[in-house]
LOKOL-109657 format. One record per residue (C-alpha): x negated, y, z negated. Coordinates in nm, 2 decimals. Last residue first. Example, Ala and Ser with C-alpha at 12.3 -4.5 7.8 and 13.67 -1.06 7.14 Angstrom:
SITE        X        Y        Z
SITE    -1.37    -0.11    -0.71
SITE    -1.23    -0.45    -0.78
! end
This chain:
SITE        X        Y        Z
SITE    -4.92     8.68    -7.84
SITE    -5.01     8.99    -7.75
SITE    -5.26     9.02    -8.05
SITE    -5.41     8.65    -7.93
SITE    -5.43     8.85    -7.60
SITE    -5.62     9.13    -7.72
SITE    -5.85     8.90    -7.92
SITE    -5.94     8.71    -7.62
SITE    -6.00     9.03    -7.43
SITE    -6.22     9.14    -7.70
SITE    -6.43     8.86    -7.68
SITE    -6.45     8.89    -7.27
SITE    -6.65     9.20    -7.33
SITE    -6.85     9.14    -7.60
SITE    -7.08     8.94    -7.38
SITE    -7.09     9.28    -7.15
SITE    -7.16     9.52    -7.46
SITE    -7.44     9.24    -7.56
SITE    -7.60     9.27    -7.20
SITE    -7.57     9.63    -7.19
SITE    -7.92     9.81    -7.28
SITE    -8.02     9.47    -7.08
SITE    -7.98     9.68    -6.74
SITE    -7.74    10.02    -6.75
SITE    -7.62     9.96    -6.43
SITE    -7.70     9.65    -6.26
SITE    -7.69     9.45    -6.63
SITE    -7.31     9.56    -6.68
SITE    -7.19     9.47    -6.34
SITE    -7.38     9.13    -6.37
SITE    -7.19     9.08    -6.71
SITE    -6.85     9.22    -6.66
SITE    -6.84     9.02    -6.32
SITE    -6.77     8.69    -6.56
SITE    -6.45     8.86    -6.67
SITE    -6.35     8.95    -6.30
SITE    -6.46     8.61    -6.19
SITE    -6.24     8.44    -6.46
SITE    -5.97     8.64    -6.40
SITE    -5.95     8.52    -6.04
SITE    -5.98     8.16    -6.14
SITE    -5.62     8.22    -6.33
SITE    -5.74     8.08    -6.69
SITE    -5.67     7.72    -6.77
SITE    -5.85     7.74    -7.13
SITE    -6.13     7.49    -7.05
SITE    -6.16     7.69    -6.74
SITE    -6.22     8.01    -6.95
SITE    -6.47     7.79    -7.20
SITE    -6.68     7.68    -6.81
SITE    -6.68     8.07    -6.73
SITE    -6.81     8.18    -7.07
SITE    -7.09     7.94    -7.16
SITE    -7.20     7.95    -6.76
SITE    -7.23     8.33    -6.77
SITE    -7.44     8.34    -7.12
SITE    -7.67     8.09    -6.94
SITE    -7.74     8.32    -6.64
SITE    -7.79     8.63    -6.87
SITE    -8.02     8.38    -7.07
SITE    -8.21     8.29    -6.76
SITE    -8.22     8.68    -6.63
SITE    -8.33     8.79    -6.99
SITE    -8.59     8.50    -6.98
SITE    -8.76     8.63    -6.69
SITE    -8.77     8.98    -6.83
SITE    -8.96     8.86    -7.11
SITE    -9.21     8.67    -6.92
SITE    -9.29     9.02    -6.68
SITE    -9.27     9.27    -7.03
SITE    -9.55     8.99    -7.19
SITE    -9.76     8.94    -6.89
SITE    -9.77     9.32    -6.89
SITE    -9.85     9.35    -7.25
SITE   -10.11     9.12    -7.24
SITE   -10.32     9.29    -6.95
SITE   -10.35     9.60    -6.84
SITE   -10.20     9.75    -7.21
SITE   -10.39     9.51    -7.47
SITE   -10.71     9.40    -7.27
SITE   -10.79     9.77    -7.13
SITE   -10.72     9.90    -7.51
SITE   -10.94     9.61    -7.66
SITE   -11.20     9.73    -7.40
SITE   -11.22    10.09    -7.44
SITE   -11.22    10.04    -7.80
SITE   -11.58     9.81    -7.76
SITE   -11.71    10.06    -7.54
SITE   -11.65    10.34    -7.84
SITE   -11.98    10.18    -8.02
SITE   -12.19    10.16    -7.74
SITE   -12.12    10.54    -7.66
SITE   -12.21    10.64    -8.05
SITE   -12.55    10.51    -8.02
SITE   -12.64    10.68    -7.71
SITE   -12.55    10.94    -7.87
SITE   -12.77    10.93    -8.18
SITE   -13.05    10.79    -8.02
SITE   -13.05    11.11    -7.82
SITE   -13.03    11.30    -8.10
SITE   -13.31    11.08    -8.25
SITE   -13.55    11.15    -7.95
SITE   -13.87    11.22    -8.21
SITE   -13.76    11.14    -8.54
SITE   -13.60    11.39    -8.76
SITE   -13.27    11.23    -8.67
SITE   -13.33    10.86    -8.81
SITE   -13.07    10.60    -8.72
SITE   -13.15    10.27    -8.85
SITE   -12.80    10.26    -9.08
SITE   -12.59    10.51    -8.87
SITE   -12.62    10.30    -8.62
SITE   -12.54     9.95    -8.73
SITE   -12.20    10.11    -8.94
SITE   -12.08    10.28    -8.60
SITE   -12.12    10.00    -8.40
SITE   -11.96     9.75    -8.66
SITE   -11.72    10.03    -8.64
SITE   -11.65    10.00    -8.28
SITE   -11.63     9.65    -8.32
SITE   -11.36     9.63    -8.58
SITE   -11.18     9.91    -8.38
SITE   -11.19     9.64    -8.04
SITE   -11.08     9.41    -8.26
SITE   -10.81     9.59    -8.38
SITE   -10.68     9.70    -8.02
SITE   -10.71     9.31    -7.86
SITE   -10.48     9.21    -8.21
SITE   -10.21     9.40    -8.15
SITE   -10.19     9.27    -7.71
SITE   -10.25     8.94    -7.79
SITE    -9.95     8.93    -8.02
SITE    -9.74     9.04    -7.73
SITE    -9.95     8.78    -7.54
SITE    -9.84     8.51    -7.78
SITE    -9.50     8.66    -7.85
SITE    -9.40     8.63    -7.49
SITE    -9.46     8.22    -7.44
SITE    -9.32     8.17    -7.78
SITE    -8.99     8.36    -7.73
SITE    -8.91     8.11    -7.46
SITE    -8.83     7.83    -7.71
SITE    -8.73     8.06    -7.99
SITE    -8.44     8.18    -7.71
SITE    -8.40     7.82    -7.54
SITE    -8.31     7.71    -7.89
SITE    -8.03     7.95    -7.94
SITE    -7.87     7.91    -7.60
SITE    -7.87     7.53    -7.69
SITE    -7.69     7.63    -8.03
SITE    -7.42     7.87    -7.81
SITE    -7.33     7.58    -7.65
SITE    -7.25     7.34    -7.89
SITE    -7.10     7.61    -8.09
SITE    -6.86     7.71    -7.73
SITE    -6.80     7.29    -7.67
SITE    -6.73     7.29    -8.05
SITE    -6.50     7.61    -8.07
SITE    -6.32     7.50    -7.71
SITE    -6.24     7.14    -7.87
SITE    -6.41     6.87    -7.63
SITE    -6.22     6.72    -7.38
SITE    -6.47     6.47    -7.23
SITE    -6.42     6.72    -6.91
SITE    -6.51     7.04    -7.13
SITE    -6.83     6.86    -7.28
SITE    -6.93     6.75    -6.86
SITE    -6.93     7.09    -6.77
SITE    -7.15     7.24    -6.97
SITE    -7.38     6.97    -6.96
SITE    -7.45     6.99    -6.61
SITE    -7.44     7.39    -6.57
SITE    -7.70     7.37    -6.86
SITE    -7.89     7.07    -6.62
SITE    -7.90     7.31    -6.36
SITE    -7.91     7.11    -6.02
SITE    -7.50     7.10    -5.96
SITE    -7.39     6.78    -5.79
SITE    -7.30     6.54    -6.05
SITE    -7.09     6.83    -6.23
SITE    -6.83     6.84    -5.94
SITE    -6.75     6.46    -5.94
SITE    -6.66     6.51    -6.29
SITE    -6.48     6.78    -6.24
SITE    -6.18     6.62    -6.13
SITE    -6.11     6.55    -6.51
SITE    -6.01     6.91    -6.55
SITE    -5.69     6.91    -6.31
SITE    -5.70     6.85    -5.99
SITE    -5.56     7.20    -5.79
SITE    -5.62     7.40    -6.14
SITE    -5.98     7.27    -6.22
SITE    -6.08     7.26    -5.83
SITE    -6.03     7.67    -5.85
SITE    -6.22     7.70    -6.18
SITE    -6.48     7.51    -6.01
SITE    -6.51     7.72    -5.74
SITE    -6.49     8.03    -5.96
SITE    -6.79     7.86    -6.15
SITE    -7.02     7.82    -5.88
SITE    -6.95     8.14    -5.70
SITE    -7.00     8.34    -6.08
SITE    -7.32     8.05    -6.07
SITE    -7.45     8.23    -5.73
SITE    -7.36     8.57    -5.86
SITE    -7.63     8.53    -6.14
SITE    -7.92     8.46    -5.93
SITE    -8.16     8.19    -6.12
SITE    -8.47     8.17    -5.83
SITE    -8.69     8.44    -5.95
SITE    -8.98     8.45    -5.74
SITE    -9.27     8.25    -5.87
SITE    -9.62     8.42    -5.96
SITE    -9.54     8.47    -6.35
SITE    -9.34     8.16    -6.36
SITE    -9.66     7.97    -6.27
SITE    -9.87     8.17    -6.53
SITE    -9.62     8.11    -6.81
SITE    -9.68     7.74    -6.74
SITE   -10.03     7.74    -6.68
SITE    -9.97     7.94    -7.03
SITE    -9.82     7.63    -7.17
SITE   -10.13     7.38    -7.36
SITE   -10.17     7.73    -7.52
SITE    -9.80     7.68    -7.71
SITE    -9.92     7.31    -7.82
SITE   -10.18     7.39    -8.01
SITE    -9.94     7.61    -8.31
SITE    -9.95     7.99    -8.30
SITE   -10.15     8.27    -8.50
SITE   -10.47     8.11    -8.53
SITE   -10.53     8.13    -8.10
SITE   -10.43     8.47    -8.15
SITE   -10.71     8.56    -8.37
SITE   -10.95     8.34    -8.15
SITE   -10.86     8.49    -7.84
SITE   -10.84     8.84    -7.95
SITE   -11.20     8.76    -8.17
SITE   -11.34     8.63    -7.85
SITE   -11.25     8.89    -7.62
SITE   -11.31     9.22    -7.82
SITE   -11.63     9.09    -8.05
SITE   -11.79     8.90    -7.73
SITE   -11.74     9.16    -7.50
SITE   -11.87     9.44    -7.76
SITE   -12.17     9.24    -7.81
SITE   -12.21     9.19    -7.40
SITE   -12.22     9.57    -7.34
SITE   -12.07     9.72    -7.01
SITE   -11.96    10.08    -6.99
SITE   -12.30    10.16    -6.87
SITE   -12.32     9.95    -6.62
SITE   -12.08    10.09    -6.43
SITE   -12.21    10.33    -6.42
SITE   -12.13    10.79    -6.38
SITE   -11.87    11.01    -6.26
SITE   -11.69    10.81    -6.00
SITE   -11.80    10.54    -6.08
SITE   -11.61    10.52    -6.40
SITE   -11.28    10.67    -6.25
SITE   -11.31    10.36    -5.97
SITE   -11.36    10.10    -6.24
SITE   -11.05    10.22    -6.40
SITE   -10.83    10.22    -6.05
SITE   -10.92     9.90    -5.95
SITE   -10.87     9.76    -6.28
SITE   -10.53     9.89    -6.18
SITE   -10.46     9.76    -5.88
SITE   -10.63     9.42    -6.02
SITE   -10.35     9.40    -6.31
SITE   -10.02     9.57    -6.08
SITE   -10.16     9.30    -5.80
SITE   -10.13     8.99    -6.08
SITE    -9.81     9.13    -6.20
SITE    -9.63     9.23    -5.88
SITE    -9.74     8.90    -5.72
SITE    -9.39     8.74    -5.69
SITE    -9.38     8.42    -5.44
! end
């Protein structure tokens, strides 16, 4: 299991609680009205921003957060190289039996496209459309929490404004204890902003970022499959296919997601160079 997100969130709240109790009281930072405005407002605004079926997937999101990623690009590269060797020995039609042994539906569909002799341009179009649909579906997941992270500080500020208005409306500095009431009212008004910032930066943004990382890992593997399968269809040497696919993996290791597009462009440049040479 991958519990880094949960552990990080819990430790973050622990540090905040320790900081509060080190110089004050925990109850000083509790106000029911502020909790209602910040949490309730964030939830309802997010609910109004997305279709209902998006919220039904929240349990699945937390399952993804706590599970160790089983997607390993190197494994896909090894599988595709083996398929390329098999195709070279026995022909592409021999890959139909190999496809049945695979567990990844996208890999199976990709193999069957070239077994069915779909034209390379058409096969690429079909596979890239699937990737675009996958990107859209996964985007709904992390955007849900990104949007919540935007709403939380906003409703925290709304709560602060409400608190300040109520405080100033009923403030009487000439009355006994007026200055004390001003300080108390100000601290209560600021609590909602405190809640909103914590929700955004210690809960919603970490969840959104982890879901995006899981998405990028899966998309990398899918892109490797697309390039590998199309290279097999074109009859390229298995060693050349391996070198090409390793550019995806190596660039990700060197610089992270920022180089992902460069890795994708590398095979396209290679193809362009071959055409010019011909």
